C-alpha positions as CSV (number, residue, x, y, z in Angstrom):
1,X,-8.6,-12.5,43.1
2,X,-8.2,-11.5,39.1
3,X,-10.9,-10.3,36.8
4,X,-10.3,-13.4,34.9
5,X,-11.0,-15.3,38.3
6,X,-13.8,-13.1,39.3
7,X,-15.4,-14.1,35.5
8,X,-14.8,-17.6,35.9
9,X,-16.8,-18.2,39.8
10,X,-19.8,-16.4,38.7
11,X,-19.9,-17.9,35.2
12,X,-19.5,-21.7,37.6
13,X,-22.2,-19.8,40.0
14,X,-24.9,-19.2,37.1
15,X,-24.3,-22.5,35.8
16,X,-24.9,-24.2,38.9
17,X,-28.2,-22.6,39.1
18,X,-29.6,-23.6,35.9
19,X,-28.6,-27.2,36.6
20,X,-30.7,-26.7,39.9
21,X,-33.7,-26.0,37.9
22,X,-33.5,-28.0,35.8
23,X,-35.9,-30.8,35.9
24,X,-35.5,-34.3,36.9
25,X,-36.8,-36.2,34.0
26,X,-37.9,-40.0,35.2
27,X,-37.4,-42.7,33.3
28,X,-41.5,-43.7,32.3
29,X,-44.5,-41.6,31.3
30,X,-47.2,-40.4,33.5
31,X,-49.7,-43.3,32.2
32,X,-47.3,-46.1,32.6
33,X,-46.9,-45.3,36.6
34,X,-50.4,-44.5,37.0
35,X,-51.4,-48.0,36.0
36,X,-48.7,-49.6,38.7
37,X,-50.0,-48.0,41.2
38,X,-53.1,-49.1,41.6
39,X,-52.1,-52.9,40.4
40,X,-49.7,-53.2,43.1
41,X,-52.6,-51.5,45.3
42,X,-54.1,-55.1,44.1
43,X,-51.0,-57.5,45.1
44,X,-50.7,-55.8,48.2
45,X,-54.6,-57.1,49.0
46,X,-53.2,-60.5,47.3
47,X,-50.8,-60.5,50.0
48,X,-53.0,-60.1,52.9
49,X,-55.7,-62.0,52.5
50,X,-57.2,-63.4,56.1
51,X,-57.1,-67.1,55.0
52,X,-54.5,-68.1,57.1
53,X,-55.7,-67.5,60.6
54,X,-57.2,-70.2,61.8
55,X,-54.6,-72.6,61.4
56,X,-53.3,-73.9,64.8
57,X,-57.3,-73.5,66.0
58,X,-58.8,-76.7,66.7
59,X,-62.2,-75.8,67.4
60,X,-65.0,-75.8,64.8
61,X,-65.2,-72.0,63.8
62,X,-62.7,-69.7,63.7
63,X,-62.9,-65.8,63.0
64,X,-59.8,-63.5,62.1
65,X,-59.9,-59.6,61.6
66,X,-57.4,-57.8,59.8
67,X,-55.7,-54.2,59.4
68,X,-52.9,-53.1,57.6
69,X,-51.2,-50.2,56.3
70,X,-49.7,-49.9,52.6
71,X,-47.9,-47.0,51.4
72,X,-46.6,-47.4,47.3
73,X,-44.3,-44.4,46.0
74,X,-43.3,-43.4,42.8
75,X,-41.7,-39.9,42.5
76,X,-43.2,-38.1,44.2
77,X,-46.5,-39.6,43.3
78,X,-47.8,-41.9,46.3
79,X,-50.8,-44.2,46.4
80,X,-51.2,-44.9,50.8
81,X,-53.8,-45.6,53.4
82,X,-55.4,-48.6,55.6
83,X,-56.8,-52.0,54.4
84,X,-59.4,-54.2,56.4
85,X,-60.6,-57.6,56.2
86,X,-63.1,-60.5,57.8
87,X,-63.2,-64.2,57.7
88,X,-64.7,-67.3,59.0
89,X,-63.8,-70.6,58.7
90,X,-65.7,-73.5,59.8
91,X,-63.0,-76.9,60.1
92,X,-64.8,-80.2,58.4
93,X,-63.4,-83.7,59.2
94,X,-60.4,-85.3,57.7
95,X,-58.6,-82.2,57.8
96,X,-60.8,-80.2,55.7
97,X,-62.0,-76.0,56.2
98,X,-64.1,-74.0,54.6
99,X,-63.9,-70.3,54.6
100,X,-65.4,-66.9,53.4
101,X,-63.6,-63.6,53.8
102,X,-64.6,-59.4,52.5
103,X,-62.6,-57.0,52.8
104,X,-62.4,-52.9,52.1
105,X,-59.3,-50.8,51.4
106,X,-59.4,-47.4,51.3
107,X,-56.2,-45.5,49.8
108,X,-55.7,-42.0,48.7
109,X,-53.4,-40.6,45.9
110,X,-51.2,-37.6,46.5
111,X,-48.9,-36.0,44.1
112,X,-46.7,-33.0,43.9
113,X,-44.3,-31.9,41.2
114,X,-43.7,-34.7,38.8
115,X,-42.1,-34.2,35.5
116,X,-42.6,-36.8,33.0
117,X,-43.7,-38.1,29.9
118,X,-47.0,-37.3,28.3
119,X,-48.3,-40.6,27.0
120,X,-51.8,-41.4,26.1
121,X,-52.1,-45.3,24.6
122,X,-56.2,-44.9,25.9
123,X,-56.7,-42.3,23.1
124,X,-53.7,-42.0,20.4
125,X,-55.6,-39.7,18.4
126,X,-54.7,-36.7,20.4
127,X,-53.1,-33.3,18.6
128,X,-50.6,-33.3,21.0
129,X,-46.9,-34.9,19.3
130,X,-46.0,-37.7,21.8
131,X,-44.8,-38.2,24.1
132,X,-44.0,-34.9,25.3
133,X,-42.1,-33.9,28.3
134,X,-44.3,-32.3,31.1
135,X,-45.2,-31.1,34.3
136,X,-48.2,-32.8,36.5
137,X,-49.5,-31.6,39.3
138,X,-52.5,-31.4,41.8
139,X,-52.9,-34.8,42.4
140,X,-55.6,-35.7,45.0
141,X,-58.0,-38.8,44.3
142,X,-58.7,-41.9,46.0
143,X,-58.8,-45.6,45.3
144,X,-61.0,-48.7,47.0
145,X,-60.6,-52.1,46.5
146,X,-63.6,-54.1,48.3
147,X,-64.8,-57.3,47.5
148,X,-65.4,-61.0,48.8
149,X,-64.6,-64.6,48.7
150,X,-65.2,-67.7,49.4
151,X,-62.2,-70.8,49.5
152,X,-61.4,-74.5,50.7
153,X,-58.1,-75.7,52.5
154,X,-57.1,-79.0,53.5
155,X,-54.2,-79.5,56.4
156,X,-51.9,-82.4,56.1
157,X,-48.7,-84.1,56.8
158,X,-46.2,-86.2,55.2
159,X,-42.6,-86.9,55.7
160,X,-41.2,-84.4,53.2
161,X,-43.0,-81.4,54.1
162,X,-44.2,-82.3,57.5
163,X,-47.7,-80.7,58.3
164,X,-49.0,-78.3,55.8
165,X,-52.1,-76.7,54.4
166,X,-53.2,-76.5,50.6
167,X,-56.1,-74.0,49.5
168,X,-57.7,-72.8,46.8
169,X,-60.8,-70.1,46.4
170,X,-62.2,-67.3,44.3
171,X,-62.9,-63.9,44.9
172,X,-65.0,-61.1,43.2
173,X,-63.4,-57.8,43.4
174,X,-63.8,-54.0,42.4
175,X,-61.3,-51.2,42.2
176,X,-62.9,-48.0,41.8
177,X,-60.2,-45.3,41.0
178,X,-62.1,-41.4,41.9
179,X,-60.2,-37.9,41.0
180,X,-57.0,-39.8,40.0
181,X,-56.6,-36.7,37.9
182,X,-53.3,-34.5,36.9
183,X,-53.0,-30.7,35.3
184,X,-50.4,-31.1,32.7
185,X,-48.4,-28.4,31.1
186,X,-46.0,-29.5,28.1
187,X,-42.5,-28.2,28.5
188,X,-40.6,-28.6,25.4
189,X,-40.6,-29.4,21.8
190,X,-43.5,-27.1,19.3
191,X,-46.1,-27.7,21.7
192,X,-44.4,-25.9,24.9
193,X,-46.8,-24.2,27.2
194,X,-49.6,-26.2,26.2
195,X,-51.7,-27.0,29.5
196,X,-54.6,-29.7,30.0
197,X,-55.8,-32.2,32.5
198,X,-55.8,-35.8,32.1
199,X,-57.5,-38.4,34.6
200,X,-57.4,-42.4,34.9
201,X,-61.0,-42.5,36.8
202,X,-62.4,-45.7,36.2
203,X,-64.1,-48.7,37.5
204,X,-62.5,-52.4,37.3
205,X,-64.2,-55.5,38.2
206,X,-62.6,-58.8,38.2
207,X,-63.4,-62.4,39.8
208,X,-59.9,-63.5,40.6
209,X,-59.5,-67.9,41.3
210,X,-56.5,-68.1,43.7
211,X,-54.3,-71.1,44.9
212,X,-52.0,-71.3,48.4
213,X,-49.8,-73.1,49.9
214,X,-48.3,-72.5,54.0
215,X,-45.9,-74.3,56.1
216,X,-47.0,-73.8,60.3
217,X,-43.8,-74.1,62.6
218,X,-44.9,-74.4,66.1
219,X,-42.0,-72.8,68.9
220,X,-43.2,-73.0,72.4
221,X,-45.8,-70.2,72.7
222,X,-44.9,-69.1,68.7
223,X,-45.9,-70.5,65.5
224,X,-44.4,-68.8,62.2
225,X,-46.3,-69.5,59.2
226,X,-44.6,-69.3,55.6
227,X,-47.5,-69.4,53.0
228,X,-47.1,-68.4,49.3
229,X,-50.8,-67.0,47.3
230,X,-51.0,-67.3,43.1
231,X,-54.2,-64.8,42.2
232,X,-55.3,-64.4,38.6
233,X,-57.4,-61.5,38.0
234,X,-60.0,-62.0,35.0
235,X,-60.3,-60.6,33.0
236,X,-57.7,-58.5,32.2
237,X,-59.1,-55.3,31.2
238,X,-57.7,-52.5,29.1
239,X,-56.5,-49.0,30.9
240,X,-59.0,-46.2,30.7
241,X,-58.5,-42.6,31.1
242,X,-59.9,-39.3,29.6
243,X,-57.4,-36.2,28.3
244,X,-58.4,-32.5,27.6
245,X,-56.2,-30.1,25.9
246,X,-56.7,-27.1,23.4
247,X,-59.8,-28.1,21.2
248,X,-59.8,-32.1,22.0
249,X,-61.4,-33.7,24.9
250,X,-61.4,-37.6,24.4
251,X,-61.6,-41.0,26.2
252,X,-61.1,-44.4,25.7
253,X,-59.2,-47.6,27.3
254,X,-55.3,-49.0,25.9
255,X,-58.0,-52.5,24.3
256,X,-60.6,-50.5,22.7
257,X,-57.4,-48.4,20.5
258,X,-55.7,-51.1,20.0
259,X,-52.5,-50.9,22.5
260,X,-53.5,-53.9,24.6
261,X,-55.2,-54.7,27.9
262,X,-53.1,-54.7,31.1
263,X,-55.1,-53.4,34.2
264,X,-55.1,-56.8,36.2
265,X,-51.4,-58.8,36.5
266,X,-51.4,-62.1,37.5
267,X,-49.8,-61.8,41.2
268,X,-47.3,-64.0,43.4
269,X,-47.2,-63.1,46.9
270,X,-45.2,-64.5,49.9
271,X,-45.4,-64.2,53.6
272,X,-44.2,-65.2,56.8
273,X,-46.6,-65.0,59.9
274,X,-45.1,-64.8,63.1
275,X,-48.4,-65.6,65.8
276,X,-47.9,-65.5,69.2
277,X,-50.4,-68.1,70.4
278,X,-51.5,-66.8,73.8
279,X,-53.1,-63.7,72.1
280,X,-54.0,-65.0,68.9
281,X,-51.9,-61.8,67.6
282,X,-50.2,-62.4,64.2
283,X,-47.8,-60.0,62.3
284,X,-46.8,-60.8,58.7
285,X,-42.9,-59.6,58.9
286,X,-42.3,-61.5,55.5
287,X,-45.1,-59.8,53.7
288,X,-43.7,-56.8,54.7
289,X,-39.8,-58.1,53.6
290,X,-41.6,-59.4,50.3
291,X,-43.5,-56.6,48.5
292,X,-41.1,-54.4,49.5
293,X,-38.4,-56.4,47.3
294,X,-40.6,-57.6,44.7
295,X,-43.0,-55.1,43.6
296,X,-40.6,-52.0,42.7
297,X,-39.1,-55.7,40.0
298,X,-42.5,-56.7,38.9
299,X,-44.3,-53.4,38.5
300,X,-41.5,-51.7,36.9
301,X,-41.0,-47.4,38.0
302,X,-42.2,-48.6,41.5
303,X,-39.7,-46.8,44.0
304,X,-41.1,-48.1,47.0
305,X,-43.7,-50.3,48.6
306,X,-44.4,-51.0,52.4
307,X,-47.1,-53.3,53.4
308,X,-47.8,-53.9,57.4
309,X,-50.5,-56.3,58.0
310,X,-51.9,-57.6,61.6
311,X,-54.5,-59.7,62.1
312,X,-56.3,-61.1,65.3
313,X,-58.1,-64.8,65.1
314,X,-60.8,-66.4,68.0
């Protein structure tokens, strides 16, 4: 190998090492994706409300116990955990039903080294020029989503749709974000090297009306139930946050800062319950597919969302 070839080879190796050390910058700023992670968790809950379990039961009362596991990922950030709910339903005359349910979801935030722009629309007066490229680390928090609701439904049959069910109700829901915090270090610009902490700890309470529709079909010992639900959390709220750095400690929310109310989106979810009637056991294969495909489209920045829901009816 000639001296010139050796020199070119060394230069190529150095360039490769430099490129390997270069961070992979994400498209969306941290505030943007920090809002979307818990909003996807809310959609997952709407998708798994235990309001369809009693459809094939002719007894006066029926009950449903539901368990699910959800995992949502954005870059190296994730929100994962179990979801639980209980429901009771009473059959009335004329195909009418009334029901009530309660739920509790406990999800955990985790994160590694995340390279994203730093933005603070909840506190626009920070002395840091924004957006600023930054490294975010040490995410270790949790999200609790709990509440309950009432609903009324009616079974009907028509020539066009066959057997079907209409449903409407309202629920109370509270989302509590705790230790939803990151250490940050600015990596570029005149403020490179500045460090601080940003968190999105907040409690969001909503009254959520919802309507739904289902098409059950029996196949021997099995029932397939295609269902859809529209939920509308009220009111929509500003995204709250808190940021510290050299010489400043600021809190606020996007609504008060004049940057809009963004938390609590309308939600349309689709599912397909597969029920083995002798065991009264149901798995929602449709929700597994639809939440994986739809959430990355309606919530920009979401890389993956998986939701597996199983329920037992008695």
